[in-house]
Z-matrix of the N, CA and C atoms (Angstrom, degrees):
N
C 1 1.511
C 2 1.524 1 103.15
N 3 1.276 2 118.86 1 143.95
C 4 1.407 3 124.92 2 -176.44
C 5 1.477 4 109.63 3 -81.29
N 6 1.293 5 117.80 4 156.15
C 7 1.526 6 117.29 5 178.02
C 8 1.512 7 111.27 6 -60.19
N 9 1.345 8 119.67 7 -37.67
C 10 1.442 9 119.40 8 173.47
C 11 1.522 10 116.54 9 -63.46
N 12 1.308 11 114.80 10 -36.92
C 13 1.507 12 119.59 11 170.61
C 14 1.497 13 110.59 12 -57.91
N 15 1.301 14 119.96 13 -40.08
C 16 1.462 15 115.81 14 177.68
C 17 1.443 16 112.49 15 -63.07
N 18 1.410 17 119.19 16 -40.41
C 19 1.445 18 121.26 17 -179.69
C 20 1.500 19 111.59 18 -66.35
N 21 1.428 20 117.88 19 -33.31
C 22 1.430 21 119.30 20 -179.99
C 23 1.567 22 108.47 21 -71.54
N 24 1.300 23 116.64 22 -35.49
C 25 1.525 24 118.22 23 176.41
C 26 1.533 25 108.45 24 -65.99
N 27 1.228 26 118.39 25 -40.72
C 28 1.389 27 120.57 26 179.95
C 29 1.591 28 110.25 27 -61.57
N 30 1.239 29 118.58 28 -34.14
C 31 1.432 30 121.59 29 177.00
C 32 1.602 31 106.55 30 -69.69
N 33 1.267 32 117.08 31 -40.29
C 34 1.539 33 120.46 32 -178.79
C 35 1.529 34 106.38 33 -63.10
N 36 1.346 35 116.82 34 -45.62
C 37 1.412 36 119.56 35 -170.94
C 38 1.582 37 112.06 36 -74.85
N 39 1.325 38 116.76 37 -34.51
C 40 1.545 39 120.54 38 -177.49
C 41 1.476 40 113.54 39 -95.78
N 42 1.378 41 119.60 40 -24.95
C 43 1.453 42 119.93 41 -170.51
C 44 1.563 43 112.10 42 78.79
N 45 1.314 44 117.13 43 6.05
C 46 1.444 45 121.74 44 179.81
C 47 1.573 46 108.04 45 -118.34
N 48 1.300 47 114.13 46 151.34
C 49 1.430 48 117.20 47 176.02
C 50 1.595 49 105.32 48 -79.05
N 51 1.364 50 111.93 49 159.90
C 52 1.525 51 115.73 50 176.39
C 53 1.572 52 109.23 51 -52.56
N 54 1.415 53 113.47 52 -43.74
C 55 1.479 54 114.92 53 -173.76
C 56 1.499 55 109.21 54 -63.78
N 57 1.424 56 121.28 55 -36.37
C 58 1.402 57 119.22 56 -178.48
C 59 1.524 58 109.35 57 -64.70
N 60 1.315 59 114.72 58 -41.83
C 61 1.551 60 117.58 59 177.65
C 62 1.447 61 112.94 60 -63.84
N 63 1.414 62 120.29 61 -38.36
C 64 1.415 63 120.00 62 177.45
C 65 1.447 64 111.81 63 -65.92
N 66 1.362 65 118.21 64 -38.28
C 67 1.500 66 120.46 65 176.29
C 68 1.553 67 110.99 66 -66.78
N 69 1.281 68 119.55 67 -39.72
C 70 1.476 69 123.11 68 171.92
C 71 1.551 70 111.74 69 -54.19
N 72 1.298 71 112.45 70 -48.26
C 73 1.431 72 121.05 71 -176.36
C 74 1.518 73 111.34 72 -63.63
N 75 1.386 74 116.77 73 -39.39
C 76 1.450 75 119.80 74 177.18
C 77 1.526 76 107.40 75 -69.35
N 78 1.217 77 119.39 76 -38.41
C 79 1.466 78 121.76 77 -178.44
C 80 1.541 79 110.83 78 -61.72
N 81 1.304 80 114.35 79 -27.61
C 82 1.545 81 120.63 80 -179.33
C 83 1.514 82 108.51 81 -94.89
N 84 1.344 83 118.92 82 2.92
C 85 1.523 84 120.95 83 176.74
C 86 1.537 85 114.34 84 79.91
N 87 1.361 86 116.08 85 14.47
C 88 1.457 87 119.70 86 -175.63
C 89 1.566 88 112.40 87 -74.63
N 90 1.332 89 114.94 88 -11.28
C 91 1.522 90 119.95 89 178.27
C 92 1.477 91 113.75 90 -83.83
N 93 1.321 92 114.42 91 -9.04
C 94 1.496 93 119.91 92 174.62
C 95 1.527 94 114.15 93 -59.33
N 96 1.329 95 115.68 94 137.62
C 97 1.441 96 120.58 95 -177.56
C 98 1.644 97 107.60 96 -58.28
N 99 1.162 98 117.90 97 -29.99
C 100 1.490 99 116.01 98 -179.79
C 101 1.456 100 116.72 99 -75.27
N 102 1.222 101 121.99 100 -15.49
C 103 1.418 102 127.13 101 177.56
C 104 1.541 103 112.80 102 -76.09
N 105 1.306 104 115.84 103 122.56
C 106 1.443 105 124.95 104 -175.10
C 107 1.651 106 105.53 105 -81.50
N 108 1.319 107 113.09 106 151.52
C 109 1.449 108 118.84 107 175.07
C 110 1.438 109 113.72 108 -54.56
N 111 1.298 110 118.24 109 -39.35
C 112 1.450 111 121.31 110 -179.36
C 113 1.470 112 115.84 111 -56.25
N 114 1.323 113 116.54 112 -38.55
C 115 1.485 114 120.72 113 176.34
C 116 1.546 115 110.28 114 -61.10
N 117 1.271 116 111.88 115 -44.66
C 118 1.598 117 115.83 116 179.15
C 119 1.484 118 112.76 117 -63.99
N 120 1.377 119 118.09 118 -41.21
C 121 1.383 120 126.63 119 179.50
C 122 1.581 121 110.37 120 -62.59
N 123 1.342 122 115.20 121 -42.06
C 124 1.445 123 118.92 122 177.39
C 125 1.513 124 112.74 123 -66.59
N 126 1.318 125 116.14 124 -37.52
C 127 1.538 126 118.08 125 -179.98
C 128 1.516 127 105.73 126 -66.59
N 129 1.381 128 120.28 127 -47.41
C 130 1.408 129 123.10 128 -174.03
C 131 1.529 130 109.04 129 -63.33
N 132 1.363 131 118.76 130 -39.30
C 133 1.526 132 124.11 131 177.45
C 134 1.550 133 108.95 132 -64.89
N 135 1.330 134 120.06 133 -45.94
C 136 1.432 135 124.21 134 -174.80
C 137 1.518 136 113.21 135 -70.32
N 138 1.378 137 114.21 136 -47.07
C 139 1.454 138 117.17 137 -173.17
C 140 1.545 139 111.44 138 -89.56
N 141 1.348 140 120.74 139 -25.01
C 142 1.396 141 122.87 140 -175.41
C 143 1.490 142 116.64 141 -128.25
N 144 1.270 143 119.68 142 -2.11
C 145 1.402 144 122.26 143 176.98
C 146 1.533 145 118.73 144 71.62
N 147 1.343 146 113.34 145 19.21
C 148 1.502 147 118.55 146 -177.30
C 149 1.595 148 108.72 147 -78.99
N 150 1.285 149 110.50 148 145.17
C 151 1.488 150 117.11 149 176.30
C 152 1.498 151 106.38 150 -84.27
N 153 1.402 152 113.95 151 175.95
C 154 1.444 153 118.66 152 -173.39
C 155 1.493 154 113.46 153 -65.92
N 156 1.303 155 121.66 154 -36.72
C 157 1.492 156 122.31 155 -179.93
C 158 1.483 157 111.84 156 -59.88
N 159 1.306 158 115.33 157 -52.21
C 160 1.447 159 120.55 158 -178.78
C 161 1.559 160 110.95 159 -66.27
N 162 1.219 161 116.90 160 -38.50
C 163 1.489 162 123.13 161 179.11
C 164 1.587 163 109.71 162 -64.29
N 165 1.294 164 115.25 163 -41.21
C 166 1.483 165 118.07 164 -179.24
C 167 1.544 166 109.80 165 -68.48
N 168 1.351 167 116.50 166 -34.46
C 169 1.507 168 116.76 167 174.77
C 170 1.556 169 109.12 168 -58.68
N 171 1.323 170 112.47 169 -43.42
C 172 1.511 171 113.99 170 -177.09
C 173 1.571 172 108.75 171 -72.77
N 174 1.317 173 118.77 172 -32.07
C 175 1.453 174 120.10 173 175.08
C 176 1.471 175 112.11 174 -56.32
N 177 1.346 176 117.36 175 -40.41
C 178 1.446 177 123.15 176 178.45
C 179 1.525 178 110.11 177 -57.63
N 180 1.371 179 113.64 178 -50.33
C 181 1.460 180 119.53 179 -178.27
C 182 1.501 181 113.89 180 -63.94
N 183 1.304 182 116.00 181 -36.69
C 184 1.461 183 121.85 182 -175.41
C 185 1.585 184 105.71 183 -73.81
N 186 1.297 185 121.36 184 -41.10
C 187 1.427 186 125.01 185 -177.68
C 188 1.496 187 115.79 186 -85.35
N 189 1.352 188 118.89 187 -33.71
C 190 1.442 189 122.65 188 -169.17
C 191 1.525 190 110.20 189 -120.64
N 192 1.278 191 122.08 190 -5.50
C 193 1.481 192 120.28 191 -179.03
C 194 1.485 193 110.28 192 88.60
N 195 1.390 194 116.95 193 -179.90
C 196 1.426 195 121.95 194 -172.81
C 197 1.579 196 115.97 195 -85.01
N 198 1.348 197 115.11 196 9.02
C 199 1.419 198 113.52 197 -177.17
C 200 1.531 199 106.57 198 -93.97
N 201 1.361 200 114.69 199 142.51
C 202 1.496 201 118.02 200 176.53
C 203 1.549 202 108.16 201 -128.29
N 204 1.350 203 110.65 202 171.07
C 205 1.574 204 115.44 203 -179.99
C 206 1.537 205 109.51 204 -62.81
N 207 1.278 206 113.04 205 154.58
C 208 1.469 207 120.11 206 173.82
C 209 1.461 208 115.60 207 -83.57
N 210 1.265 209 115.68 208 6.98
C 211 1.541 210 121.96 209 -173.95
C 212 1.527 211 110.71 210 -53.93
N 213 1.326 212 116.82 211 -43.98
C 214 1.474 213 123.00 212 -172.21
C 215 1.485 214 113.58 213 -104.92
N 216 1.315 215 117.76 214 -3.35
C 217 1.413 216 120.30 215 -175.81
C 218 1.482 217 113.34 216 -70.44
N 219 1.370 218 119.13 217 121.99
C 220 1.460 219 122.56 218 -179.80
C 221 1.436 220 113.77 219 80.10
N 222 1.331 221 119.21 220 6.67
C 223 1.593 222 120.05 221 175.71
C 224 1.416 223 109.52 222 -82.58
N 225 1.326 224 113.63 223 174.62
C 226 1.512 225 118.00 224 177.00
C 227 1.519 226 110.27 225 -101.93
N 228 1.308 227 123.03 226 3.78
C 229 1.441 228 123.06 227 -176.64
C 230 1.511 229 116.74 228 -77.99
N 231 1.261 230 121.91 229 177.10
C 232 1.439 231 125.31 230 -176.52
C 233 1.579 232 109.81 231 -68.33
N 234 1.260 233 119.35 232 -25.72
C 235 1.446 234 119.32 233 179.88
C 236 1.565 235 116.35 234 -93.87
N 237 1.404 236 110.21 235 17.51
C 238 1.486 237 120.81 236 -179.32
C 239 1.585 238 110.37 237 -57.36
N 240 1.395 239 111.24 238 134.24
C 241 1.427 240 117.55 239 173.25
C 242 1.546 241 103.49 240 -127.32
N 243 1.354 242 110.56 241 152.33
C 244 1.472 243 120.14 242 -178.96
C 245 1.532 244 112.72 243 -79.55
N 246 1.289 245 116.67 244 -26.28
C 247 1.451 246 118.09 245 -177.97
C 248 1.467 247 112.34 246 -149.83
N 249 1.307 248 121.54 247 166.31
C 250 1.470 249 126.79 248 175.18
C 251 1.548 250 109.32 249 -81.46
N 252 1.293 251 115.55 250 -12.19
C 253 1.473 252 119.10 251 176.09
C 254 1.504 253 111.34 252 -108.31
N 255 1.277 254 114.00 253 125.31
C 256 1.536 255 122.27 254 -177.15
C 257 1.528 256 109.00 255 -81.05
N 258 1.350 257 115.38 256 143.35
C 259 1.395 258 122.63 257 176.39
C 260 1.605 259 107.38 258 -87.44
N 261 1.326 260 114.39 259 123.90
C 262 1.493 261 117.25 260 -176.10
C 263 1.538 262 112.28 261 -115.75
N 264 1.290 263 115.15 262 1.55
C 265 1.506 264 115.64 263 -176.08
C 266 1.514 265 111.99 264 -96.05
N 267 1.258 266 121.78 265 18.69
C 268 1.492 267 122.83 266 175.76
C 269 1.439 268 114.37 267 95.36
N 270 1.315 269 114.16 268 151.27
C 271 1.499 270 123.96 269 179.62
C 272 1.396 271 113.95 270 -60.04
N 273 1.242 272 121.18 271 -38.63
C 274 1.491 273 127.02 272 -173.63
C 275 1.573 274 108.99 273 -73.67
N 276 1.280 275 118.16 274 -23.17
C 277 1.436 276 123.41 275 -177.78
C 278 1.491 277 112.80 276 -91.87
N 279 1.320 278 116.43 277 -11.53
C 280 1.461 279 118.88 278 -175.90
C 281 1.473 280 108.13 279 -82.72
N 282 1.439 281 114.18 280 141.67
C 283 1.424 282 119.24 281 -179.69
C 284 1.555 283 111.50 282 -63.79
N 285 1.282 284 116.03 283 141.22
C 286 1.469 285 119.20 284 179.19
C 287 1.532 286 107.25 285 -93.07
N 288 1.332 287 115.38 286 149.15
C 289 1.419 288 118.41 287 177.47
C 290 1.520 289 110.14 288 -66.43
N 291 1.334 290 118.44 289 158.86
C 292 1.424 291 120.23 290 -179.29
C 293 1.507 292 115.37 291 -61.27
N 294 1.386 293 116.42 292 -26.65
C 295 1.446 294 117.66 293 179.76
C 296 1.512 295 110.58 294 -100.08
N 297 1.335 296 114.50 295 17.65
C 298 1.504 297 121.05 296 174.94
C 299 1.544 298 111.12 297 -85.30
N 300 1.332 299 113.20 298 -158.14
C 301 1.460 300 120.92 299 -173.17
C 302 1.513 301 116.40 300 -59.25
N 303 1.349 302 115.95 301 -25.95
C 304 1.462 303 116.96 302 178.93
C 305 1.526 304 111.73 303 -107.78
N 306 1.346 305 121.27 304 -1.38
C 307 1.444 306 122.87 305 -176.53
C 308 1.476 307 118.02 306 -89.08
N 309 1.357 308 117.53 307 -19.92
C 310 1.464 309 121.67 308 171.64
C 311 1.508 310 110.71 309 84.89
N 312 1.272 311 127.32 310 4.24
C 313 1.417 312 122.94 311 177.75
C 314 1.444 313 112.27 312 -90.50
């Protein structure tokens, strides 16, 4: 599963965009360097029912921002991502490819 797919699934599970969850985490002080990943994982499990894998994807974004390694960008593997920059504003707001639902191909 790509990193972006994890974030899309988080949106499906919580009803909130990744950006909304990051903003909520910041409001709770979870972006502080002193906050451990386990604290954020526990919050996401308790309040949103997220498992560890999905929670850790969000921990990365909360702590390090939306940029990821280029290791899987443009590859053909299951972890393939389209970009080094993750989309945080929700699936509905993300531009569709020209051959997608609106492109007609």
